[in-house]
C-alpha positions in Angstrom: -35.0 -48.1 27.9 -36.7 -45.1 29.5 -37.9 -42.5 27.3 -35.1 -39.7 28.7 -35.5 -37.1 26.1 -36.0 -33.5 27.0 -34.0 -33.9 30.0 -31.0 -31.9 28.7 -27.4 -33.0 29.3 -28.6 -35.9 31.4 -30.5 -37.7 28.7 -29.6 -40.6 27.9 -29.2 -40.9 23.8 -31.1 -44.4 21.7 -28.8 -46.1 19.7 -31.5 -45.7 17.1 -31.4 -42.1 16.7 -27.7 -41.9 16.5 -26.0 -40.9 13.0 -26.7 -37.7 10.7 -29.5 -35.5 10.6 -30.0 -34.1 7.2 -32.7 -31.8 8.5 -29.9 -30.3 10.8 -27.3 -29.9 8.4 -29.6 -28.4 5.3 -31.7 -26.0 7.4 -29.6 -24.9 10.0 -31.6 -22.4 12.1 -34.8 -23.3 11.0 -34.6 -27.0 12.1 -33.0 -25.3 15.7 -36.0 -23.4 16.2 -38.8 -26.4 15.6 -36.1 -28.8 17.6 -35.4 -26.3 20.5 -31.9 -26.6 19.4 -30.8 -22.8 19.3 -27.2 -23.5 19.5 -28.3 -23.4 15.6 -28.0 -19.7 15.6 -24.2 -19.7 15.5 -24.7 -20.2 11.7 -25.1 -16.4 11.8 -21.5 -15.9 12.8 -19.1 -15.3 10.1 -16.2 -17.9 10.2 -18.4 -20.4 12.6 -21.2 -20.8 9.9 -18.5 -22.4 7.6 -18.7 -25.6 10.1 -21.6 -25.1 12.0 -24.1 -27.1 9.4 -21.7 -29.9 9.4 -21.8 -30.1 13.5 -25.2 -29.8 13.2 -25.6 -32.6 11.0 -23.5 -34.6 13.3 -24.8 -33.6 16.6 -28.3 -32.7 15.2 -30.3 -36.0 16.8 -28.5 -35.9 20.1 -29.3 -32.1 20.7 -32.9 -32.7 19.5 -33.3 -35.6 21.8 -31.9 -33.7 24.8 -33.4 -30.6 24.1 -36.9 -31.6 23.6 -39.5 -34.1 25.0 -40.6 -36.5 22.7 -43.4 -39.3 22.6 -40.8 -42.0 21.6 -38.1 -42.9 19.6 -40.5 -43.7 16.8 -41.8 -40.5 16.8 -38.6 -39.1 17.1 -37.5 -40.5 13.8 -40.5 -39.7 12.0 -40.1 -36.1 12.3 -36.8 -35.9 11.9 -37.4 -37.8 8.4 -40.0 -35.1 7.8 -37.4 -32.5 8.1 -34.9 -33.9 5.7 -37.7 -34.3 3.4 -38.9 -30.6 3.6 -34.9 -29.4 3.5 -34.5 -31.7 0.3 -37.7 -30.4 -1.2 -36.5 -26.7 -0.7 -33.2 -26.9 -2.0 -34.8 -28.6 -5.2 -37.6 -25.7 -5.2 -34.5 -23.3 -5.2 -32.5 -25.2 -7.9 -35.2 -25.0 -10.2 -36.3 -21.6 -9.5 -32.6 -20.4 -10.4 -32.5 -22.6 -13.6 -35.9 -21.0 -14.4 -34.6 -17.6 -13.8 -31.2 -18.4 -15.5 -33.4 -19.9 -18.9 -35.4 -17.0 -19.0 -32.2 -15.1 -19.2 -30.9 -16.4 -21.8 -34.1 -16.6 -23.8 -34.7 -13.0 -23.3 -31.1 -12.2 -24.4 -31.1 -14.5 -27.5 -34.6 -13.2 -28.5 -32.9 -9.7 -28.1 -32.9 -7.6 -31.5 -29.0 -6.8 -30.8 -28.0 -10.3 -30.6 -30.2 -11.1 -33.8 -28.4 -8.0 -35.5 -25.0 -9.2 -34.4 -25.5 -13.2 -35.2 -26.7 -11.9 -39.1 -23.7 -9.6 -39.2 -20.6 -12.5 -38.5 -22.8 -14.9 -40.7 -23.2 -12.3 -43.5 -19.3 -11.6 -43.2 -17.5 -12.9 -46.1 -14.6 -13.3 -44.2 -15.5 -14.5 -41.3 -17.9 -16.9 -43.2 -14.9 -18.4 -44.9 -12.6 -18.6 -41.8 -15.6 -20.5 -39.9 -16.9 -22.4 -42.7 -21.0 -22.9 -43.2 -23.0 -23.8 -41.5 -22.5 -21.3 -38.8 -24.2 -21.7 -35.3 -24.1 -19.2 -32.5 -24.1 -19.7 -29.1 -25.5 -18.6 -25.4 -24.6 -14.7 -24.9 -22.9 -13.7 -21.8 -22.7 -10.0 -20.6 -25.6 -7.5 -20.2 -28.5 -5.8 -21.9 -30.3 -3.4 -20.1 -33.2 -1.4 -21.4 -35.4 1.5 -20.1 -38.2 2.6 -22.3 -36.6 3.5 -25.6 -33.2 3.6 -24.3 -31.0 0.7 -23.6 -27.5 -0.6 -23.5 -25.5 -3.6 -24.4 -22.1 -5.3 -23.4 -22.2 -8.9 -24.5 -20.1 -11.9 -25.9 -21.0 -15.1 -27.5 -19.5 -18.2 -29.6 -19.7 -19.0 -32.7 -18.8 -22.1 -34.6 -18.8 -23.3 -38.1 -17.5 -26.3 -40.2 -13.7 -25.3 -40.3 -13.0 -23.4 -36.9 -14.5 -21.6 -34.0 -14.5 -17.9 -32.2 -16.3 -15.4 -30.2 -18.1 -12.1 -31.3 -18.1 -9.3 -28.7 -20.7 -6.3 -29.1 -21.1 -3.4 -27.5 -24.2 -1.1 -28.6 -26.6 1.4 -27.5 -30.4 2.2 -28.2 -31.9 5.3 -29.1 -35.5 6.1 -29.9 -36.2 2.3 -30.1 -33.3 1.4 -32.2 -30.1 -0.5 -31.3 -26.9 1.1 -32.8 -23.8 -0.9 -33.0 -21.1 0.9 -31.3 -18.6 -2.2 -31.9 -19.1 -5.7 -33.4 -15.9 -7.7 -33.7 -15.3 -11.4 -34.0 -12.2 -13.0 -33.0 -11.2 -16.3 -34.0 -9.8 -19.0 -31.7 -7.6 -20.8 -33.9 -5.6 -17.8 -35.1 -6.6 -14.9 -33.0 -7.5 -12.6 -35.8 -9.9 -9.6 -35.3 -12.4 -9.1 -37.7 -14.5 -6.0 -37.7 -18.1 -6.8 -38.3 -19.6 -3.6 -38.9 -20.2 -2.2 -42.4 -18.1 0.9 -43.0 -21.2 3.0 -43.0 -22.1 2.2 -39.5 -18.7 3.1 -38.2 
């Protein structure tokens, strides 16, 4: 079969290159620039961008063959495999980066003084300890802790679980002159819905 690549709409598509194109599906407009397929820029149009990646995946090989001159079918297939590898590698990189950021955030929150103090309050409270049962383990905090110099604020919650039951600790605190001041620190049982104020009377 004669090499008809680059001849536009009149180019005959070899049967060997028909099929799904992962590079076009995952890299969208970047793949479009590299393959002279500028219809890929439709991914920037709202609503159209919801379906365009799938269209590119299905039609990418055909459009790339028609829009660019290739030395051979083998070269075309080799380059498209490289695009797919780059796309998968880039996605893996972003997944690992996001996972790393999440792990750093969780580690930072769990190592914060306000979290440690809250864990100590629930584990040392006799009513909460009796309700949960020992040993008591604490979960990953969610919410927000912000610190600027000697000042800061925290609004977090985290799960706690013992041998008898489980619950959630809700914490609101602020930081002044480098010290965390608890405004609210309460435990709520998952089983009964009972709420226990964990702050000592002198701190309320």
